[in-house]
BAVEX-916877 format. One record per residue (C-alpha): residue in three letters; x, y, z. Coordinates in pm, whole numbers, plus 50000, padded with zeros to 5 digits. Example, Ala and Ser with C-alpha at 12.3 -4.5 7.8 and 13.67 -1.06 7.14 Angstrom:
# BAVEX-916877
ALA512304955050780;SER513674989450714;
END
This chain:
# BAVEX-916877
MET475076759152426;GLN473336766452756;THR475076760653091;ILE472936749553384;TYR474416749453735;ALA473046722753971;ASP473816715454335;GLY472616679754301;ILE470126654054179;ALA466666650154334;ASN465366619654150;ILE466706592253925;THR464186572153726;LEU464436544953463;ILE461556541553221;ASP461706521952894;GLY465506521652894;VAL465836559252949;VAL467436571653270;ARG466226605853382;LEU468056626753643;ASP466236657053786;LEU468686685153864;VAL468116708254161;ASN469626738654331;ILE469706745054703;THR468046778654757;GLN468176781655136;LEU469466761855432;GLU467326761155746;LYS468756742256045;ASP469216706455916;LYS467026710455607;ALA467566725455264;ASN465016741555035;ILE465546730254679;ARG464136739754343;PRO464286720554015;VAL466496735953746;GLY466496709953470;ALA466766673453380;LEU469146650153200;ALA468006619653005;PHE470376591752900;SER470066558152733;LEU471516530452950;PRO474696527852736;ALA475126565652753;LEU474726565153133;LEU477456538753158;ARG479776560052941;VAL479076590553159;HIS479816569753471;GLU483146558753324;GLN484066594353223;LEU483136608653565;SER485046580853743;LYS488156588753539;ALA487816626153609;ILE487356620153984;ASN490326596153998;LYS492506621953821;MET491456648854070;LEU492266624954357;GLU495716617954209;GLU496386655354166;GLY495296662654525;ILE492366684454415;LEU489976660654596;LYS490486639654906;LYS488536608455000;THR486226611355301;ASP483596589555467;ALA481036585155187;SER478346573755431;ALA478076608055596;PRO475336628755427;VAL476206664055319;VAL472626675955378;PRO470666652555609;ASP467176662455490;VAL465986681155184;LEU462956703455217;LEU461206707054883;SER459676740054781;ASP456216725554856;GLY457276719655218;THR457746681755197;VAL460946663855294;
END
């Protein structure tokens, strides 16, 4: 099995009942912008996406209970703008 590290998701699309998430890595931070590059993609059926959501929610709640994570203001962006490798934001 291959392991792919990703810093985040660039796009989420739904086409014909398949949800596709494009995975990206941040390669460089410049002022308030980040250069990103695609590293892979995930594709889920809608039922599979809902199962993943439930599993991730349970894992996050457990980490909150154990003090590994702490809740913060979710409205504050981690990286305000993302600069794609082609120079677009």
